[in-house]
C-alpha positions in Angstrom: 46.7 84.7 102.5 48.7 82.6 105.1 46.1 80.1 105.1 47.3 79.1 100.7 50.5 78.7 101.6 50.2 76.5 105.0 47.8 74.2 103.0 50.4 74.8 100.5 52.9 73.9 102.3 51.1 70.8 103.2 50.5 69.4 99.6 54.1 69.9 99.3 54.2 67.2 102.3 52.1 65.2 101.0 53.6 64.4 97.8 57.2 63.9 99.6 55.3 61.7 101.6 54.4 59.2 98.8 57.7 59.8 97.4 59.8 59.3 99.4 58.1 55.8 100.7 60.0 54.5 97.9 63.0 54.7 100.0 61.6 53.9 104.0 63.8 51.3 106.1 66.8 51.9 103.3 70.8 51.6 105.2 72.5 53.9 101.9 72.6 57.8 102.9 73.1 59.8 100.4 76.5 62.1 100.0 77.1 65.9 99.8 78.3 65.9 95.9 74.6 63.7 95.0 73.0 66.0 96.6 75.2 69.0 94.8 74.2 68.2 91.6 70.8 67.0 92.2 69.8 70.8 93.2 72.7 72.8 90.8 70.1 74.0 88.8 68.3 75.6 91.7 71.0 76.6 93.6 73.2 79.2 92.2 76.4 79.8 94.1 75.9 77.9 96.9 77.6 75.4 98.3 76.4 71.7 100.4 78.3 71.2 103.4 76.4 68.7 104.8 73.4 66.0 105.2 72.4 64.5 107.9 68.6 62.5 108.6 65.8 64.2 110.3 63.3 62.9 112.8 61.0 62.1 109.9 62.1 59.0 108.1 63.3 59.4 104.6 63.8 63.3 104.5 67.8 65.1 105.0 68.6 67.8 106.0 70.6 69.7 104.0 72.9 72.4 105.2 74.3 74.8 102.5 76.7 78.1 102.2 76.2 81.5 100.6 77.8 84.1 101.0 79.3 83.0 103.9 76.1 81.7 105.9 75.1 78.3 107.1 71.7 77.7 106.4 69.3 73.7 106.7 67.2 72.7 104.0 65.2 70.1 103.4 65.4 67.4 100.2 63.8 63.3 99.9 66.1 60.5 100.0 65.2 60.5 96.0 66.5 63.6 95.6 63.8 64.7 94.0 61.3 67.6 96.5 63.1 69.6 97.9 61.4 71.4 101.3 62.1 75.3 101.6 60.4 75.9 105.2 60.5 74.7 109.2 60.6 71.3 110.8 58.2 72.2 113.9 58.0 69.6 116.9 54.8 69.4 117.5 54.6 68.0 121.3 57.3 70.4 122.7 56.5 72.9 120.5 59.6 74.0 119.2 61.3 74.6 115.6 63.3 72.6 114.8 64.8 74.4 112.1 65.5 77.5 114.3 67.5 75.8 116.8 69.8 74.3 114.1 70.3 78.2 113.1 71.0 79.5 115.9 73.5 76.4 116.5 75.0 76.9 112.4 75.7 80.8 113.5 76.8 80.0 117.0 79.4 77.3 115.2 80.2 80.1 112.5 81.1 83.0 115.2 83.3 81.1 117.0 85.1 79.7 113.9 85.5 83.7 112.0 86.4 84.4 116.2 89.3 82.2 116.1 89.6 83.8 112.0 90.3 86.9 113.2 91.8 85.9 116.5 94.8 85.4 114.1 94.3 88.1 112.1 94.0 91.0 114.4 94.4 90.0 117.8 92.1 89.0 121.1 92.6 92.6 121.9 91.2 93.7 119.0 88.3 90.7 118.8 87.1 91.9 121.8 86.4 95.4 121.1 84.7 94.4 118.1 82.8 92.2 120.2 81.5 95.1 122.5 80.4 97.5 119.6 78.0 94.4 118.6 79.6 93.7 115.6 81.6 90.7 115.2 78.6 88.6 113.5 78.4 91.2 110.3 81.7 91.0 110.3 83.3 88.9 107.1 87.3 88.3 106.2 88.1 88.8 102.4 90.8 89.1 100.5 93.2 92.6 99.9 95.2 91.5 97.6 93.0 90.7 94.4 91.4 93.6 95.1 90.6 95.6 92.1 91.7 99.0 91.9 89.8 101.5 93.5 87.5 103.1 90.4 87.6 107.1 92.7 89.2 108.1 96.3 88.4 110.7 98.3 91.1 111.8 101.0 95.3 111.7 100.9 95.7 109.4 104.1 97.7 106.2 104.8 95.0 104.2 106.5 93.4 102.8 103.5 89.1 102.1 103.5 88.1 100.2 100.5 83.9 101.4 100.1 82.3 99.1 97.8 79.7 101.3 96.3 76.4 101.7 93.7 75.8 105.2 93.1 72.5 104.1 93.2 72.3 102.7 96.2 70.4 105.1 99.1 72.6 103.5 101.8 75.2 103.7 100.1 74.7 107.1 99.3 73.5 107.5 103.0 77.3 106.5 103.7 78.6 108.5 101.3 77.5 111.6 103.6 79.4 110.1 107.2 82.4 109.2 104.8 82.4 113.5 104.5 82.6 113.7 108.3 84.9 111.2 108.5 87.5 113.0 106.2 86.5 116.8 107.6 87.4 114.9 111.1 90.7 113.3 110.7 93.6 113.1 107.5 95.3 110.3 107.7 92.5 108.0 106.4 92.1 107.8 103.1 88.2 106.7 101.4 89.2 104.2 98.2 85.6 103.7 96.4 85.3 100.7 93.9 82.2 100.4 91.6 79.8 97.7 92.8 76.3 98.1 90.8 73.5 95.7 91.4 71.2 94.4 88.8 68.2 95.8 90.0 69.4 99.6 90.1 68.3 99.8 86.1 70.9 103.5 85.7 73.5 101.8 88.6 76.1 100.4 85.6 76.1 103.3 83.5 76.0 106.0 85.7 79.6 104.2 86.9 80.9 103.3 83.3 80.4 106.9 82.7 82.5 107.4 87.1 84.7 105.2 86.2 86.1 106.6 82.2 86.6 110.3 83.2 89.5 111.7 82.4 91.3 112.6 86.2 90.0 112.1 90.2 87.8 115.1 91.2 85.9 114.6 88.0 85.3 110.9 89.3 84.8 112.2 92.6 81.6 114.8 91.0 80.1 113.0 89.2 79.8 110.5 91.9 78.6 112.8 94.7 76.2 114.4 91.7 74.6 110.3 91.4 74.3 110.2 95.5 72.4 113.7 95.6 70.0 112.4 93.2 69.4 109.0 94.3 69.1 110.6 98.1 65.7 112.4 96.2 64.9 109.4 94.4 65.6 112.1 90.9 65.4 109.0 88.5 65.5 111.2 85.2 68.5 112.8 86.9 70.1 109.7 87.7 69.7 108.7 83.5 71.3 111.9 82.3 74.6 110.4 83.9 74.3 107.1 82.3 77.0 107.1 79.9 78.0 102.9 79.1 81.7 102.7 78.5 84.3 99.4 77.6 86.9 100.6 80.7 83.8 101.0 82.8 82.0 98.1 82.0 85.4 95.8 82.0 86.3 97.5 85.4 82.4 96.7 87.2 83.2 92.5 85.5 86.1 92.8 87.6 84.6 94.4 90.7 81.8 92.1 90.9 83.9 88.6 89.9 85.7 90.1 93.3 82.7 90.7 95.3 80.9 87.5 95.4 84.2 85.8 95.1 84.6 87.5 98.6 80.4 87.2 99.7 80.2 91.3 99.4 76.2 90.2 99.8 75.3 93.9 99.6 76.1 97.9 99.8 77.7 99.2 101.4 80.4 97.6 102.5 82.8 98.5 104.2 86.6 96.8 103.9 89.2 98.0 107.1 92.7 97.1 107.3 93.5 93.3 107.7 90.6 92.8 104.9 87.7 93.0 107.9 84.4 94.1 105.6 81.5 95.0 107.4 77.7 95.7 105.6 76.1 99.5 106.3 75.7 102.6 106.3 77.5 103.4 109.6 77.8 106.5 111.1 80.8 108.9 111.2 81.6 108.1 114.4 81.1 104.3 114.3 83.5 104.6 111.0 85.8 106.9 113.1 85.6 104.0 115.7 86.0 100.8 113.6 89.3 102.8 111.7 91.3 103.3 115.3 90.2 99.5 116.3 91.7 98.3 113.0 94.1 100.4 112.2 
């Protein structure tokens, strides 16, 4: 299998060399807008950040940004062939692509740290770094936050949780949230339904939860959904599916918010000041982050 992939890569590179010959020696350089237009059919929501030369004649490096992450890909000077792979310096025996990725990540972390210091102050940022969470932090807009669909707890410190009723990691986080609520009364967790498209029951269950009459009923149904998810009980989840118009509209708003704020998956926990961290964090880490960021 690896050999087939390698040979396929060689064939792609050969085609690229032939295609690029017609523009070798040209002094012209394509713009980011030209590359964005050429790749518009395959980049989805990704944005072309920069275009620069590579050590290979006729081949450009294109840095694209998606979900707050920047990665390099490659395109020929005729804008006909896209290469998604690594450039390896044979003599130095190093991957130039991986070096570039590390450079982009370091730059992104530096920019993020400057932004976080303005929002949180240097002391709190240092505490986040100490917890090893700086790279996984994203900053979201709290002003445009959609109305939460379910609430747990009555505290003044509001923690938003972007969650999916069929997501196993969300089910795991849900149990950790209950542990936090058993330990402290100063916090509330505001759940935002965010069903992922590859979870076939998630949207119908989420809509049913949203359309329940009161918060207690919503809590009960979400608890039940997560218990089924934890057990892998698809029949149980299917029994909770009940689409409704109000639920669908709310989910559409939630998804738009997530896409606009580079929410790449569930669960995503949004702490005060718009500090977002993805993953099923354990209760002790949740408590620590709440204390740091409150």
